[in-house]
C-alpha positions as CSV (number, residue, x, y, z in Angstrom):
1,X,-20.3,13.4,-3.0
2,X,-21.0,16.5,-5.2
3,X,-19.8,19.8,-3.8
4,X,-23.3,21.3,-3.9
5,X,-24.6,18.5,-1.8
6,X,-21.8,18.9,0.7
7,X,-22.6,22.6,1.1
8,X,-26.3,21.8,1.5
9,X,-25.5,19.3,4.3
10,X,-23.3,21.8,6.1
11,X,-26.0,24.4,5.9
12,X,-28.5,22.0,7.3
13,X,-26.0,21.2,10.2
14,X,-25.8,24.9,11.0
15,X,-29.6,25.1,11.0
16,X,-29.8,22.2,13.4
17,X,-27.3,23.9,15.8
18,X,-29.1,27.2,15.7
19,X,-32.3,25.3,16.3
20,X,-30.8,23.9,19.5
21,X,-29.9,27.4,20.5
22,X,-33.5,28.6,19.9
23,X,-35.2,25.6,21.4
24,X,-37.3,25.1,18.3
25,X,-37.8,22.3,15.8
26,X,-36.1,23.1,12.6
27,X,-38.9,21.5,10.6
28,X,-41.1,24.3,11.9
29,X,-39.3,27.1,10.1
30,X,-42.4,28.2,8.4
31,X,-44.1,28.4,11.8
32,X,-41.6,30.8,13.4
33,X,-43.7,32.7,15.8
34,X,-41.7,35.8,16.6
35,X,-39.3,38.3,15.0
36,X,-36.3,36.9,16.8
37,X,-36.7,33.4,15.4
38,X,-37.6,34.7,11.9
39,X,-34.4,36.8,12.0
40,X,-32.3,33.8,13.0
41,X,-33.6,31.7,10.1
42,X,-32.9,34.5,7.7
43,X,-29.3,34.6,8.9
44,X,-29.1,30.8,8.3
45,X,-29.8,31.6,4.6
46,X,-27.2,34.3,4.6
47,X,-24.7,31.9,6.2
48,X,-25.4,29.4,3.4
49,X,-24.8,31.9,0.7
50,X,-21.5,33.0,2.3
51,X,-20.4,29.4,2.7
52,X,-21.2,28.8,-1.0
53,X,-19.0,31.8,-2.1
54,X,-16.2,30.6,0.2
55,X,-16.4,27.1,-1.3
56,X,-16.6,28.2,-4.9
57,X,-14.9,31.5,-5.2
58,X,-12.1,31.7,-2.6
59,X,-8.5,31.8,-3.9
60,X,-8.0,28.2,-3.0
61,X,-10.2,25.3,-1.9
62,X,-10.7,25.7,1.8
63,X,-11.4,23.0,4.4
64,X,-15.1,23.6,4.7
65,X,-15.5,21.7,8.1
66,X,-12.7,23.9,9.5
67,X,-14.5,27.0,8.2
68,X,-17.8,25.9,9.8
69,X,-16.1,25.2,13.1
70,X,-14.5,28.7,13.0
71,X,-17.9,30.2,12.3
72,X,-19.5,28.4,15.2
73,X,-16.8,29.5,17.6
74,X,-17.1,33.0,16.4
75,X,-20.9,32.8,16.9
76,X,-20.5,31.8,20.5
77,X,-17.6,34.0,21.4
78,X,-19.5,37.0,20.0
79,X,-21.8,36.6,22.9
80,X,-19.3,36.5,25.8
81,X,-16.0,35.0,26.7
82,X,-17.6,32.1,28.7
83,X,-19.8,30.8,25.9
84,X,-18.0,28.2,23.8
85,X,-18.5,25.8,20.9
86,X,-16.8,22.4,21.4
87,X,-16.2,20.1,18.5
88,X,-16.9,16.4,19.2
89,X,-13.2,15.8,19.9
90,X,-13.0,18.9,22.2
91,X,-16.1,17.8,24.0
92,X,-14.8,14.2,24.6
93,X,-11.6,15.7,26.1
94,X,-13.7,18.1,28.2
95,X,-15.9,15.3,29.6
96,X,-12.9,13.0,30.2
97,X,-11.2,15.6,32.3
98,X,-11.5,14.6,35.9
99,X,-9.8,17.6,37.4
100,X,-7.1,17.5,40.0
101,X,-4.3,18.0,37.5
102,X,-1.2,20.2,38.0
103,X,-1.2,23.7,36.7
104,X,0.9,26.8,36.6
105,X,-1.3,29.1,38.7
106,X,-3.2,31.2,36.1
107,X,-6.8,32.4,36.1
108,X,-7.6,33.2,32.5
109,X,-10.5,34.5,30.2
110,X,-10.7,35.6,26.6
111,X,-10.3,39.2,25.6
112,X,-9.7,40.6,22.1
113,X,-10.0,37.0,20.8
114,X,-7.0,35.7,22.8
115,X,-6.5,34.1,26.2
116,X,-5.9,36.8,28.7
117,X,-4.5,36.5,32.2
118,X,-6.9,37.8,34.8
119,X,-4.7,37.0,37.8
120,X,-1.8,34.9,39.0
121,X,-1.7,32.7,42.2
122,X,1.2,33.9,44.5
123,X,4.1,31.5,44.6
124,X,3.0,29.6,41.5
125,X,5.2,28.8,38.5
126,X,3.4,31.6,36.6
127,X,4.2,34.1,39.5
128,X,7.8,33.0,39.5
129,X,7.9,33.7,35.7
130,X,6.7,37.2,36.4
131,X,3.4,36.8,34.5
132,X,0.7,39.2,35.6
133,X,-2.8,40.3,34.9
134,X,-3.3,41.8,31.5
135,X,-0.7,39.6,29.8
136,X,-2.0,37.9,26.7
137,X,-1.3,34.2,26.0
138,X,-1.0,34.2,22.2
139,X,-0.3,30.5,21.9
140,X,-0.2,27.3,23.9
141,X,2.3,25.0,22.3
142,X,1.6,25.2,18.6
143,X,-2.1,26.2,19.0
144,X,-3.1,29.8,18.6
145,X,-5.5,30.7,21.5
146,X,-7.6,32.7,19.1
147,X,-8.7,29.4,17.6
148,X,-9.4,27.8,21.0
149,X,-12.5,28.0,23.2
150,X,-12.0,29.1,26.8
151,X,-12.9,25.6,28.0
152,X,-10.1,24.1,25.9
153,X,-7.6,26.8,26.9
154,X,-8.2,26.0,30.6
155,X,-7.8,22.3,29.8
156,X,-4.5,22.8,27.9
157,X,-3.0,24.8,30.8
158,X,-3.4,21.7,33.0
159,X,-1.3,18.6,32.9
160,X,0.7,16.1,34.9
161,X,3.0,17.4,37.7
162,X,6.4,18.1,36.3
163,X,5.2,18.4,32.7
164,X,6.2,21.4,30.6
165,X,3.9,24.1,29.4
166,X,5.1,26.0,26.4
167,X,3.4,29.4,25.8
168,X,3.9,32.6,23.9
169,X,3.0,35.7,25.9
170,X,2.4,39.3,24.7
171,X,3.2,41.8,27.5
172,X,2.1,45.4,27.6
173,X,4.2,47.8,25.6
174,X,6.1,44.9,23.9
175,X,5.5,44.1,20.2
176,X,6.8,40.6,20.0
177,X,5.5,37.6,21.8
178,X,7.8,36.1,24.5
179,X,8.2,32.4,24.4
180,X,8.5,30.7,27.7
181,X,8.4,27.2,29.3
182,X,6.8,26.7,32.6
183,X,6.7,23.5,34.7
184,X,3.3,22.4,35.9
185,X,3.0,21.8,39.6
186,X,0.3,21.2,42.2
187,X,-0.3,24.8,43.2
188,X,-1.5,25.4,46.7
189,X,-3.3,28.7,47.3
190,X,-1.8,30.5,50.3
191,X,-4.0,31.2,53.3
192,X,-5.6,34.6,54.0
193,X,-3.0,37.2,54.6
194,X,-3.5,39.3,57.8
195,X,-1.8,42.5,58.8
196,X,-2.5,45.3,61.2
197,X,-2.0,49.0,60.6
198,X,-2.1,52.2,62.6
199,X,-1.5,50.6,66.0
200,X,-3.7,47.7,65.2
201,X,-6.7,49.9,64.6
202,X,-6.9,48.7,61.0
203,X,-7.3,45.0,60.1
204,X,-5.9,44.1,56.6
205,X,-7.2,40.9,55.0
206,X,-6.2,39.5,51.7
207,X,-7.7,36.2,50.4
208,X,-6.3,34.8,47.1
209,X,-9.7,33.2,46.3
210,X,-13.3,33.3,47.6
211,X,-13.9,29.6,48.1
212,X,-15.3,28.1,51.3
213,X,-11.9,27.6,52.9
214,X,-10.7,31.2,52.4
215,X,-14.1,32.7,53.3
216,X,-14.1,30.6,56.5
217,X,-10.6,32.1,57.3
218,X,-11.9,35.6,56.8
219,X,-14.9,34.9,59.1
220,X,-12.6,33.6,61.8
221,X,-10.3,36.6,61.6
222,X,-13.2,39.1,61.6
223,X,-14.7,37.5,64.7
224,X,-11.3,37.5,66.5
225,X,-10.9,41.2,65.6
226,X,-14.3,42.0,67.0
227,X,-13.2,40.5,70.4
228,X,-10.1,42.7,70.5
229,X,-11.7,45.9,69.4
230,X,-10.4,46.4,65.9
231,X,-13.2,48.1,64.0
232,X,-11.7,49.2,60.7
233,X,-11.3,46.6,57.9
234,X,-9.3,46.8,54.8
235,X,-10.3,44.0,52.4
236,X,-7.8,43.5,49.6
237,X,-9.5,41.8,46.6
238,X,-6.9,42.8,44.0
239,X,-6.1,39.9,41.7
240,X,-8.8,37.7,43.3
241,X,-10.5,35.9,40.4
242,X,-11.2,32.4,41.7
243,X,-13.9,31.2,44.0
244,X,-17.6,30.6,44.3
245,X,-20.5,33.1,43.9
246,X,-22.3,31.7,46.9
247,X,-19.3,32.1,49.1
248,X,-18.9,35.7,47.8
249,X,-22.5,36.3,48.9
250,X,-21.6,34.8,52.4
251,X,-18.5,37.0,52.7
252,X,-20.5,40.1,51.7
253,X,-23.1,39.3,54.4
254,X,-20.3,39.6,57.1
255,X,-20.5,43.4,56.4
256,X,-23.9,44.0,54.9
257,X,-26.7,43.6,57.4
258,X,-29.8,43.9,55.2
259,X,-31.0,44.4,51.6
260,X,-29.9,43.0,48.3
261,X,-26.4,41.6,47.8
262,X,-26.7,40.5,44.2
263,X,-29.2,39.2,41.6
264,X,-28.9,36.5,38.9
265,X,-31.2,36.5,35.9
266,X,-31.4,35.3,32.3
267,X,-33.8,35.1,29.4
268,X,-35.3,31.8,30.6
269,X,-33.6,31.8,34.1
270,X,-36.0,33.2,36.7
271,X,-34.6,36.1,38.7
272,X,-32.8,35.0,41.8
273,X,-32.2,37.6,44.5
274,X,-29.4,37.1,47.1
275,X,-30.4,39.0,50.2
276,X,-28.5,39.7,53.4
277,X,-29.2,37.6,56.5
278,X,-29.0,39.7,59.7
279,X,-28.0,36.7,61.7
280,X,-24.8,36.2,59.7
281,X,-23.4,39.7,60.1
282,X,-20.1,40.1,61.9
283,X,-19.3,43.8,61.4
284,X,-22.4,45.8,60.5
285,X,-21.1,49.3,61.2
286,X,-17.3,49.5,61.3
287,X,-15.5,51.4,58.4
288,X,-14.7,49.2,55.5
289,X,-12.5,49.9,52.4
290,X,-12.1,47.3,49.6
291,X,-9.1,47.3,47.2
292,X,-9.8,46.2,43.6
293,X,-8.0,46.2,40.3
294,X,-8.2,44.8,36.8
295,X,-7.5,41.3,38.2
296,X,-10.5,41.5,40.5
297,X,-13.1,39.2,38.8
298,X,-16.2,37.1,39.3
299,X,-16.9,36.4,43.0
300,X,-14.7,39.3,44.1
301,X,-16.6,41.7,41.9
302,X,-19.8,40.6,43.5
303,X,-18.4,41.5,46.9
304,X,-17.1,44.8,45.8
305,X,-20.2,45.8,43.9
306,X,-22.5,45.0,46.8
307,X,-20.4,46.9,49.4
308,X,-20.3,49.9,47.1
309,X,-24.0,49.9,46.0
310,X,-25.2,49.3,49.6
311,X,-23.0,52.2,50.7
312,X,-21.4,49.9,53.3
313,X,-17.9,50.9,52.4
314,X,-15.5,52.5,49.9
315,X,-13.8,51.0,46.9
316,X,-10.2,52.0,46.0
317,X,-8.1,51.0,43.0
318,X,-8.9,50.3,39.3
319,X,-11.9,49.2,37.3
320,X,-12.4,45.4,37.7
321,X,-12.1,42.7,35.0
322,X,-15.8,42.1,34.3
323,X,-16.9,38.5,34.8
324,X,-20.1,37.0,36.3
325,X,-22.4,34.6,34.5
326,X,-23.9,31.2,34.9
327,X,-23.2,28.6,32.2
328,X,-25.0,25.5,30.9
329,X,-23.8,22.8,28.5
330,X,-26.0,21.7,25.6
331,X,-25.1,18.5,23.8
332,X,-25.3,18.6,20.0
333,X,-26.4,15.7,17.7
334,X,-22.9,15.3,16.2
335,X,-21.2,14.7,19.6
336,X,-20.1,18.3,20.0
337,X,-21.5,20.8,22.5
338,X,-22.1,24.4,23.3
339,X,-21.4,26.0,26.6
340,X,-23.8,28.9,26.9
341,X,-24.1,31.7,29.4
342,X,-27.8,31.5,30.5
343,X,-27.9,34.1,33.3
344,X,-25.8,37.1,34.5
345,X,-25.0,38.3,38.0
346,X,-25.7,41.9,38.8
347,X,-25.0,44.3,41.7
348,X,-27.8,45.7,43.9
349,X,-28.1,48.7,41.5
350,X,-28.7,46.4,38.6
351,X,-25.3,46.6,36.8
352,X,-24.1,43.3,35.3
353,X,-20.6,42.5,36.2
354,X,-20.0,40.9,32.8
355,X,-21.0,44.1,31.0
356,X,-20.1,46.9,33.3
357,X,-17.5,45.5,35.7
358,X,-17.1,47.6,38.9
359,X,-15.6,51.0,39.0
360,X,-14.3,52.2,42.4
361,X,-15.3,55.5,43.8
362,X,-11.6,56.4,44.4
363,X,-9.5,55.6,41.3
364,X,-5.8,54.9,41.9
365,X,-3.6,53.4,39.2
366,X,-1.3,50.5,40.0
367,X,2.4,51.2,40.4
368,X,3.3,47.9,38.7
369,X,2.3,49.5,35.4
370,X,5.5,51.6,35.7
371,X,7.8,48.7,36.0
372,X,9.7,47.1,33.1
373,X,8.2,43.7,32.4
374,X,11.3,41.6,32.9
375,X,13.1,42.7,29.7
376,X,16.5,42.3,31.3
377,X,18.5,41.7,28.0
378,X,16.9,42.3,24.7
379,X,19.7,40.4,23.0
380,X,19.0,37.2,25.0
381,X,16.8,34.6,23.2
382,X,13.3,34.9,24.7
383,X,13.0,31.1,25.4
384,X,16.2,31.2,27.5
385,X,15.5,34.4,29.5
386,X,15.8,34.2,33.2
387,X,12.8,36.1,34.8
388,X,13.8,39.2,36.7
389,X,12.4,39.6,40.2
390,X,9.9,42.5,40.3
391,X,11.2,45.5,42.0
392,X,9.7,46.6,45.3
393,X,7.7,49.9,44.8
394,X,5.4,51.8,47.0
395,X,1.8,50.6,46.9
396,X,-0.2,53.8,46.2
397,X,-3.5,51.9,46.2
398,X,-2.8,50.4,49.7
399,X,-1.5,53.8,51.0
400,X,-4.7,55.6,49.8
401,X,-6.9,53.0,51.4
402,X,-5.2,53.2,54.7
403,X,-5.4,57.0,54.6
404,X,-9.1,56.8,54.0
405,X,-9.6,54.5,56.9
406,X,-7.4,56.6,59.2
407,X,-9.8,59.5,58.6
408,X,-12.8,57.5,59.6
409,X,-14.1,57.1,63.1
410,X,-14.2,53.6,64.4
């Protein structure tokens, strides 16, 4: 097949894909009825020209299908971390995945082009390896995460129980990636942690996820506390990234008696308002402080944003990670697919979690940033290093939250 024909076919393929995005018929290019569509088709022409130069003028003959795949991935990831392009092979693996596989206990997203750890499940293989939020996974096996969609990254982290996961991790303040091997296991999330402070006047609750089971636990503990008179609640949502948005709304409703909890809206997704139900409130007036950090993401951000915006309680800690959108999968004619964010969640004040995250009213940095990240022996090969147990340090964020609750009347 002549090179010029190959280029033409590739350009047409891109046009078809963009047509799927826009929801229009590519044969109706001349009938584009708004500036946005006209601009998109103009960019198709630009892409065709760039592709032609790459094919004819680059220093060596590139693999044009790989170039096109990279361009499509870049197109989707320029929108947000959750939007992905899947090749036909990727999409087949994605659809064949039935879940229920072993993992290492990581919640991840993409930042700066690479897989980034949002949070780590306590007691998991990742936790025992001293991985933490903010660490960047540069590679999984031989594959650079920069060249992988988020959907495929999450798929590659899973595997059979007992199987090995080889990753290269870049830690803060360290120039070189650290190679490590983790053993996948069936990770069980621990139950809600409960403690009492100040002569049992402050109830401390820490779920590791906001799924139905953990939110049910929080509900039970709050109801039990009401019976015994504890009126001050310290809700620790640091490093809480997993869960369900509807369960996050339910948890928020335990404290917020009325008004808006969150909204969800997109270009073609009708605005959905999540409102408080007065019949589901457990503690409508008692002092509440919520702890957040850079590992607080998604459902936990919804809770924190609502409690802050509705002036129901105070937030202490660090700015959150910034996640909160609804995805939809679109099949493509060649067997591939795009996973596209079609709506974003927002706090009662209208701030999108994905764009703005949540900034607490009382900022307190994490003490863990001052710790050395397990560099016990710089001369020891990275692949054979034995993780060093994290030192115990005062929790300034927790201390500040308790002090704030102590100053409040029950």
